[in-house]
N, C-alpha and C positions, 0 to 999 in steps of 0.2 A: 610775720608768719601768722597765718589764720588759725583760728581756734581748732578747726578740723585738722590742720597739720600738726598742731601741738598734741591733739588727742591721738592721731595716727602714730606719732613718734612714741607717745606714752605706751600705746598698746604694742607696738613693735618691740619696745625695750623690755616688756614684761615677759616672764617665762611662758612658753606655750602650754596651753591647757588641753590641747587636742591635736589633731593632725598637723603636720608641718606647714601645710598651706592654709591652715585655719579654716578649712572647709568642713562643714557639718553634713551629716547624711542628707538633709533636705536641700543641700546645694547652696546655702546662703553663707558666704564667707563673712568674717568679721568686718572687713572693709565695706562689703555690700550692706550689711546690717546697719553699720554706722552711717553710711551714706543715705539710707532709707529711713532712719529713725524719725525724722520730722514728718515725712509722708505717713509713716505708720501711726504716729501719735495724732496726726490730723485726720486719720481714717480715710486717707486718699489712696490706699493700695487696694488692688483687686483682692478678692477673697483668698485665692491661693497664695499669692505672694505675701499678703498680710499675715496669713497663717504661718508661712515659712519664716517670716521675720520674727513673729511672736515666739515661735518655737526656738529660734536661734537665741533670742534674749533670755528665754527661760532656761536654756541649757548651757549657755556660755558664761562662765564665771568672769571672763575678762570684759565682756560687753555689757552685762547686766548692770553694773554700777553706772555706766554711761547713760543707760536708759533711765535709771532712777534719778540721776542728776538732771537730765532733760525734763523729766516729769516734775521734779521739785522746782526747777527754774521756771517752768510754765505756771505752776501754782503760785510761785512768788510774784510773777508778773500780773496774774489775775488779782492777787491780793493787793498789789501796789495800785492797780487801776481802781480798786475799791477804797484806797486810802489806808490799807493795812500795811504793817511793816514786815520786812523780810527777816526771817530767823538769822541770828548772827552767824551760825555755822555755815549756812548756805551762802550768805554774803561773802564770808571769808574764802570759801572754796571758789566762788566765781571770780573774785578779785585776784586770787592767786593764779588762776588759769589765764586771766587777762594780762596780768603783769608778766607772766612767763612768755606769753605770745608777743608782748611789746618788747621785751628784752631781746628776743630773737631777731628783731628787725634790724 
């Protein structure tokens, strides 16, 4: 099972924070926001869609932690490339997600 599938299952199993279909007023669903998170962080979205994804992450209590995890992971990768070490809590969180994904295979 891919990391995205694990995260989708996690978000589906948590209690809803907004409309039943998880759509927000700007029209970006949780699934769409999670699918676009890498393009968003890379600055590869058009102004309008980038603003909508940003608004979703700012408003959605379910998706915001995933954005923060992705930002932390990218920071850890940059530090590792410079020879710095990963914070133990981030390392543990990433390993837990990877172990769960491997166990589902």
